[in-house]
N, C-alpha and C positions, 0 to 999 in steps of 0.2 A: 456471588459478588461478579462472577463474571472474569473470562481471562482472555487474553489477545496474545498469539506467539507468532513473530515472525522467524521467517527463514528463507534460506535461497540467495543471501548477498556472497560476495567473495571478490578477489581479485580476478577481473577480467580485462581482454584487449579490447581496445576501440574498434567498432565495426560488429562486435558479436551483438546476441540478443541474450537476456537474462529474465527468469521470471522469478519476482519472488511471490510468498504464500504468507497469507495471514489465517492463521487458523483461531477461529473463536469458540468458547466454551462458557457454559453457565449462562447463554445469552439466548434469548426469542430470536433466532436468528432472521424466520421472516418480516421479523419486526425492526430489523437493526439495519442502520445504514454504515458503511465501513466508509472508511477513507485512508489514502495514502497518502503522506507528507514526507517530505525529506528536509533534512537540515545540511547544509554543506557548512565547513569550517569556518566559524566566525559569523554567519549567517542565522535567522531566526527560522522557525520552522514554516516550509512552506506547502500548502496544500498542491498535489499533483492531480489527485481524481478522487472520487469517492461514486460508491454506487448504493442506491437505496436497496432495500429488502424487495422491492418489487423486480429490480434490474434495471432500473434508470441510469445511466452513467452520466456521472457530469467531470468535465475537465477544467482544469484551471487554463488560462488563456496561453496559447501557443504548444500547450502539453499534449493535445491529441495527435494521434497521428506517430511519436515519439513515444509514447506510452499508451497501453492498453490495458484495461480495468475489466475484469469478469469476475464471475462467483460460481460456485457450486455450491447449491443449497443442501446436496445430500451429505456434502462435509464439513458443513459451516465455515467455507474458506473463500476468501476472496485474493486473486492474484493482481499481480500486477507487473504486465510484461514490458522491459524497457528495450526498442528497438533501436538499432543504430548506435551502440552505446559511443559515448564521447566523454571526453576526460571531464568535462565540466558537468557530468552526470554523477561524480563522485560525490557521496553522501550517506550520511545515516538515514533509513529509511524507515519512517514509522507508521504504525497502523494504527487507526483508533476508529473504534466501535462505539455507534449510539445508537442505545434501544431506545424506541419511542415509549413503550409502556411496559412496566414503569420506565420511568425516565432513568437512564444509566449510563455513564460514559467511562469507557476502560480504553488506556492507552497500552502499547505494548511497548516492550523495551527496544527495540528496533534491529534493524541489520545493516551492516555497513557494507557499501560497494563501492569498491574502488576502480576506476579504471583506468587503465595503464594506455597511453600513445605508442 
């Protein structure tokens, strides 16, 4: 059925760097696009970045540079690094895995990131 587990969130100070991890299991990882989304209080899910099974990165407008997405195929893991953290980065960060064949979409439970000024 597939599973996605996020980790790496926490309470951090502004200006720092944080790396979130999204570990997948039960999916054909080379055929899976993994995306990171964030949901700030009162807002809807918002795409931050995604990476295809072939390693092509796609960033939402104005996200590149502030966020860096990468993947480790040996660990079935996709990372999201947040650079120069700002209080407005405070959100729950979710991971979504989309397997191409057979088609399957799995969401994780999210990891909370709170940035203090």
